[in-house]
C-alpha positions as CSV (number, residue, x, y, z in Angstrom):
1,X,98.8,135.4,124.2
2,X,98.3,134.5,120.9
3,X,99.9,130.7,119.7
4,X,100.9,129.8,116.5
5,X,101.7,126.7,115.1
6,X,104.2,125.5,111.9
7,X,102.7,126.9,108.7
8,X,102.0,124.1,107.0
9,X,103.7,123.5,103.5
10,X,100.6,124.1,101.0
11,X,101.4,126.9,98.7
12,X,100.4,125.3,95.7
13,X,99.6,126.6,92.3
14,X,95.5,126.3,91.5
15,X,94.9,127.4,88.0
16,X,91.4,126.7,86.3
17,X,90.9,126.1,82.8
18,X,88.8,128.7,80.9
19,X,88.3,132.3,82.3
20,X,85.1,133.2,84.2
21,X,82.7,136.0,82.7
22,X,79.9,138.1,84.7
23,X,76.8,138.4,83.8
24,X,77.1,142.1,81.8
25,X,81.0,141.8,80.4
26,X,83.7,139.5,80.1
27,X,86.3,139.5,83.2
28,X,89.5,137.9,83.8
29,X,89.3,135.1,86.0
30,X,91.3,136.6,89.2
31,X,92.0,133.2,90.6
32,X,93.6,131.9,87.4
33,X,97.0,131.8,89.3
34,X,95.9,131.5,93.0
35,X,98.2,130.0,95.3
36,X,97.8,129.8,99.4
37,X,99.3,129.0,102.4
38,X,97.8,127.7,106.0
39,X,98.4,128.6,109.5
40,X,97.0,127.0,112.6
41,X,96.3,129.9,115.5
42,X,95.2,128.7,118.6
43,X,92.9,130.7,121.3
44,X,94.2,131.4,124.5
45,X,91.3,130.8,126.9
46,X,93.4,131.2,130.2
47,X,91.6,129.4,133.2
48,X,88.6,129.2,131.3
49,X,87.0,126.1,129.4
50,X,85.9,126.5,125.8
51,X,83.5,124.0,125.6
52,X,84.0,121.9,122.1
53,X,81.8,119.0,122.7
54,X,80.0,119.7,119.8
55,X,82.8,121.7,117.9
56,X,82.2,125.6,117.5
57,X,78.5,125.3,117.4
58,X,76.6,128.0,116.4
59,X,78.6,131.2,116.1
60,X,78.4,134.8,115.0
61,X,80.8,137.5,114.5
62,X,80.8,141.1,115.9
63,X,79.8,144.1,113.1
64,X,83.8,145.1,113.3
65,X,84.9,141.3,112.4
66,X,86.8,141.3,115.6
67,X,85.3,139.6,117.5
68,X,83.4,135.8,117.6
69,X,80.6,134.9,119.9
70,X,79.6,131.1,120.5
71,X,77.4,129.6,122.5
72,X,77.6,127.0,125.3
73,X,74.4,125.3,125.9
74,X,75.5,123.3,128.6
75,X,76.0,126.3,130.7
76,X,73.7,128.8,128.7
77,X,76.7,130.9,128.3
78,X,77.7,133.5,125.6
79,X,81.7,133.7,125.2
80,X,83.3,136.4,123.4
81,X,86.6,135.7,121.2
82,X,89.1,138.4,120.6
83,X,90.0,137.4,116.5
84,X,92.8,140.3,117.2
85,X,94.6,138.9,120.2
86,X,93.3,135.5,120.2
87,X,92.0,135.2,123.4
88,X,88.7,134.4,125.3
89,X,87.8,138.0,126.2
90,X,84.8,137.6,128.5
91,X,81.5,135.2,129.4
92,X,77.9,136.4,129.7
93,X,76.0,134.0,131.5
94,X,72.0,134.0,130.3
95,X,69.3,132.1,132.2
96,X,67.2,129.4,130.6
97,X,64.2,129.9,132.5
98,X,62.2,132.9,133.9
99,X,61.5,136.5,132.8
100,X,64.6,136.9,131.1
101,X,64.7,133.1,130.0
102,X,66.1,132.5,126.6
103,X,64.5,128.9,126.3
104,X,66.3,126.3,124.3
105,X,68.8,128.3,122.0
106,X,69.3,126.7,118.8
107,X,70.4,129.6,116.7
108,X,71.3,133.3,117.5
109,X,72.2,136.7,115.5
110,X,74.3,139.3,117.4
111,X,73.3,142.7,116.7
112,X,75.8,146.0,115.3
113,X,75.1,147.2,119.3
114,X,76.2,144.1,120.7
115,X,72.7,143.0,121.8
116,X,71.6,139.1,120.4
117,X,68.4,137.9,118.7
118,X,67.6,134.5,120.1
119,X,64.7,133.2,118.7
120,X,63.6,130.6,120.7
121,X,60.2,128.7,120.5
122,X,59.6,129.9,124.3
123,X,60.7,133.6,124.4
124,X,62.3,134.9,121.1
125,X,63.3,138.3,121.6
126,X,66.6,140.1,121.9
127,X,68.5,139.8,125.0
128,X,71.8,142.5,125.9
129,X,75.0,140.9,127.0
130,X,73.8,140.9,130.6
131,X,71.0,138.4,130.1
132,X,68.0,140.8,130.3
133,X,65.4,140.4,127.5
134,X,65.0,144.3,126.2
135,X,62.6,143.5,123.3
136,X,60.5,140.8,123.3
137,X,58.1,140.0,120.1
138,X,55.5,138.3,121.9
139,X,55.4,135.8,119.1
140,X,52.9,133.1,119.1
141,X,54.5,131.1,116.0
142,X,51.6,128.5,115.9
143,X,49.4,131.6,115.6
144,X,50.8,133.8,112.9
145,X,48.6,135.6,110.5
146,X,49.3,134.3,106.9
147,X,51.4,131.2,108.4
148,X,48.8,129.2,109.0
149,X,50.3,126.1,106.8
150,X,53.4,126.2,108.5
151,X,54.9,124.6,111.6
152,X,55.5,127.2,114.1
153,X,58.9,125.8,115.1
154,X,59.8,126.2,111.1
155,X,59.2,129.9,111.0
156,X,62.2,130.4,113.4
157,X,64.7,128.4,110.8
158,X,68.0,130.5,110.5
159,X,65.7,133.9,111.5
160,X,67.4,137.1,111.2
161,X,66.2,140.6,112.5
162,X,66.6,144.0,110.5
163,X,66.7,146.6,113.0
164,X,65.7,149.3,110.2
165,X,62.7,147.5,108.8
166,X,62.0,146.0,112.6
167,X,60.7,142.3,110.4
168,X,62.2,139.0,111.1
169,X,63.2,137.1,108.1
170,X,63.7,133.1,108.0
171,X,63.3,130.1,106.1
172,X,60.7,127.7,106.8
173,X,60.9,124.4,105.3
174,X,60.1,120.6,105.7
175,X,62.9,118.3,105.8
176,X,60.8,115.5,104.7
177,X,59.7,117.0,101.4
178,X,62.9,119.1,101.1
179,X,60.8,122.4,100.3
180,X,61.7,125.7,101.8
181,X,60.2,129.1,101.2
182,X,61.3,132.9,102.5
183,X,59.0,134.4,105.1
184,X,59.0,137.5,106.4
185,X,57.4,138.2,109.8
186,X,55.9,141.2,111.1
187,X,56.1,141.4,115.0
188,X,54.1,144.4,114.9
189,X,51.3,142.9,113.2
190,X,52.0,139.4,114.2
191,X,51.8,138.8,110.5
192,X,53.9,136.5,108.2
193,X,54.2,137.0,104.1
194,X,55.7,133.7,102.3
195,X,57.6,134.0,99.4
196,X,58.0,131.0,97.1
197,X,61.6,129.8,96.2
198,X,60.3,128.5,92.8
199,X,64.1,128.2,91.4
200,X,65.2,126.4,94.4
201,X,62.3,124.0,94.3
202,X,64.6,121.1,92.3
203,X,66.3,121.2,95.4
204,X,63.5,118.7,96.5
205,X,65.0,115.9,93.7
206,X,67.9,115.4,95.8
207,X,66.3,114.4,99.2
208,X,66.8,111.1,100.5
209,X,64.7,109.9,103.0
210,X,64.4,106.5,105.4
211,X,61.6,105.7,107.4
212,X,61.2,102.1,107.5
213,X,63.3,99.2,107.7
214,X,66.3,99.3,109.5
215,X,66.5,102.8,110.5
216,X,65.5,106.3,109.9
217,X,67.2,108.9,108.2
218,X,66.7,112.0,106.2
219,X,68.9,114.1,104.3
220,X,68.0,117.3,102.2
221,X,70.0,120.3,100.5
222,X,70.9,122.9,102.6
223,X,69.4,126.7,102.6
224,X,71.0,129.8,104.0
225,X,69.9,133.0,104.8
226,X,72.9,135.8,105.0
227,X,72.1,139.5,105.7
228,X,74.2,142.0,103.5
229,X,73.9,145.3,104.7
230,X,70.1,145.7,104.8
231,X,69.1,143.1,102.3
232,X,69.4,139.5,102.7
233,X,70.7,136.4,100.1
234,X,69.3,133.0,100.2
235,X,71.5,130.1,98.8
236,X,71.0,126.8,98.4
237,X,73.4,123.7,97.9
238,X,71.7,122.4,95.2
239,X,72.8,124.9,92.8
240,X,75.1,128.1,92.5
241,X,72.3,130.5,91.6
242,X,71.3,132.8,94.5
243,X,67.8,135.0,95.9
244,X,68.4,138.7,96.5
245,X,66.0,140.4,98.5
246,X,65.8,144.2,98.6
247,X,63.9,145.7,101.9
248,X,64.1,148.8,100.0
249,X,61.6,148.0,97.5
250,X,60.4,144.6,98.7
251,X,61.7,142.9,95.9
252,X,63.1,139.1,95.9
253,X,64.8,138.0,92.3
254,X,66.7,135.3,91.4
255,X,70.2,135.5,90.0
256,X,72.4,133.1,88.1
257,X,76.4,132.6,87.6
258,X,78.2,132.0,84.6
259,X,80.3,129.3,86.7
260,X,82.9,127.2,84.1
261,X,84.8,125.2,86.1
262,X,82.1,123.3,87.8
263,X,78.6,122.3,87.1
264,X,75.9,124.8,87.6
265,X,74.1,122.6,89.8
266,X,73.4,118.9,90.6
267,X,71.4,116.4,88.0
268,X,70.5,113.0,87.7
269,X,68.0,110.8,89.3
270,X,67.9,110.2,93.1
271,X,65.5,107.7,94.7
272,X,64.3,110.0,97.2
273,X,62.7,107.2,99.7
274,X,64.3,103.8,100.4
275,X,63.8,101.4,102.7
276,X,67.3,100.3,104.0
277,X,70.1,102.3,105.6
278,X,72.5,100.9,102.7
279,X,70.1,101.9,99.8
280,X,70.3,105.2,101.9
281,X,73.9,105.5,101.8
282,X,74.3,104.5,98.4
283,X,71.7,107.4,97.4
284,X,73.3,110.1,99.5
285,X,76.6,109.3,97.9
286,X,75.6,109.9,94.5
287,X,74.1,113.3,95.4
288,X,77.0,114.6,97.9
289,X,79.3,113.2,95.3
290,X,78.0,116.4,93.1
291,X,78.7,119.8,93.2
292,X,77.4,121.9,96.4
293,X,77.7,125.8,96.9
294,X,77.8,127.3,99.7
295,X,76.8,130.3,101.6
296,X,77.8,133.8,100.4
297,X,80.6,135.4,102.5
298,X,80.6,139.4,102.5
299,X,84.1,140.4,103.6
300,X,83.9,144.4,104.4
301,X,87.8,144.6,104.5
302,X,87.9,143.4,100.4
303,X,84.7,144.1,99.6
304,X,84.0,141.2,98.3
305,X,82.1,138.0,98.9
306,X,83.6,134.7,99.1
307,X,82.1,131.6,98.4
308,X,83.0,127.9,98.4
309,X,81.9,124.9,96.5
310,X,82.5,121.4,97.0
311,X,82.0,117.9,95.8
312,X,82.0,114.8,98.8
313,X,83.9,111.8,97.6
314,X,82.7,108.9,99.6
315,X,83.5,105.5,99.7
316,X,81.4,102.1,98.7
317,X,81.3,101.6,102.5
318,X,80.4,103.8,105.0
319,X,83.6,103.3,106.8
320,X,85.7,104.2,103.9
321,X,87.9,107.5,104.4
322,X,86.2,110.2,102.4
323,X,88.1,112.8,100.3
324,X,87.1,116.2,99.3
325,X,87.1,118.8,96.1
326,X,87.1,122.5,97.4
327,X,86.5,125.3,95.1
328,X,87.2,129.2,96.1
329,X,84.4,131.3,94.3
330,X,84.6,135.3,94.6
331,X,82.3,138.1,93.6
332,X,82.2,141.7,93.8
333,X,79.7,143.9,95.7
334,X,77.2,143.6,92.7
335,X,77.7,140.0,93.0
336,X,79.1,139.6,89.5
337,X,81.5,136.7,89.3
338,X,85.3,137.7,89.5
339,X,87.0,134.1,89.9
340,X,86.9,130.5,90.8
341,X,89.7,128.1,91.5
342,X,90.1,124.4,93.1
343,X,92.2,124.6,96.2
344,X,94.3,121.7,94.7
345,X,96.0,119.7,97.4
346,X,93.6,120.4,99.9
347,X,91.4,117.3,100.9
348,X,89.2,118.1,103.7
349,X,86.5,120.6,104.0
350,X,86.3,123.9,106.2
351,X,84.1,123.2,109.2
352,X,82.6,126.2,110.9
353,X,84.1,128.8,108.8
354,X,84.1,132.4,108.2
355,X,85.9,134.8,105.9
356,X,88.0,138.0,107.5
357,X,90.5,140.1,105.9
358,X,90.1,138.0,102.8
359,X,91.3,134.9,104.2
360,X,89.4,132.0,105.2
361,X,89.1,130.8,109.0
362,X,87.8,127.4,109.9
363,X,87.7,125.5,112.9
364,X,90.1,123.2,114.0
365,X,90.5,121.3,117.7
366,X,94.0,121.8,118.7
367,X,94.4,119.3,121.8
368,X,90.7,120.5,123.2
369,X,91.3,124.1,122.5
370,X,89.5,126.3,120.5
371,X,91.9,126.5,117.4
372,X,91.6,127.9,113.5
373,X,93.0,126.8,110.2
374,X,93.4,130.2,108.7
375,X,93.8,130.1,104.8
376,X,96.1,132.7,103.1
377,X,95.3,133.6,99.4
378,X,97.5,135.1,97.0
379,X,96.2,136.0,93.4
């Protein structure tokens, strides 16, 4: 049964000061008079357990957007959530060892036929929901031709599969430098093509690393790889620009957006290498206090891309409560900017979120039950 908690009274007018323009022509900011409300829904898991020890963790959605799949590493279990009925639909048990062993699952990608790409270091391949490996890539990440300078584990970072090109796409990088690249792996030839992301290399300026002193910590800007139809979009939190990779012509191009409401990218001097935890926090606070642009989210129902941007307003001490500024950005199918607006009155940041039917769904824990705060936008 679907359970609904009371609607939060957050219908708030959120207007922005200037109109946004697309790169090709002037257009009205469609979010100029944005209002929104928030409704919390909870999944009925029946007598089954949904393990929320690590929150929602890694998840993916079915091709029709009606189901959400999540992975429970403690039980080597995939669980399907029906987002229409808000129920736990089915459990799928997998093996970690043996001929159908997944190895350690750090990420996965649900395919249109409901098979699952699991790019583990031990046994990367595609599995059916019965836990059988139906395609092995025979990858030896440390021996791939063209990737000699890349750590084998790194080549699997955010790895996605395109069945039409029969290639794997990923974002290998080095957290100690903050530099990431775009990798195209051909499992048939066991070769890798590495493409630089030159316009995003400035993200290295905002790395903060402590390797000695009273602890160790590392912060780098977040890179995301998103599959859009047969193509791929690469984003980085350090700026609004993206890379668009067209698989049909093997073309990688950079795109900027004329955002006016918020800065286009981070700026300023950051001390990258520090020697104490307090110094690390001070530099980290400077970085996240600037605007961060998050991944592009394609919504088939509205034929639009939705994106969030945010600032984290941290206190002078770690224990001080944090506040957030959150912005909603909307683009058309050709990635022309349509609108931008701050979500006034919302001082948190959505966790493990996705967009469905033009609504933002953000994970919440409701008395140890899986729930979502669903944002309905009116513009």
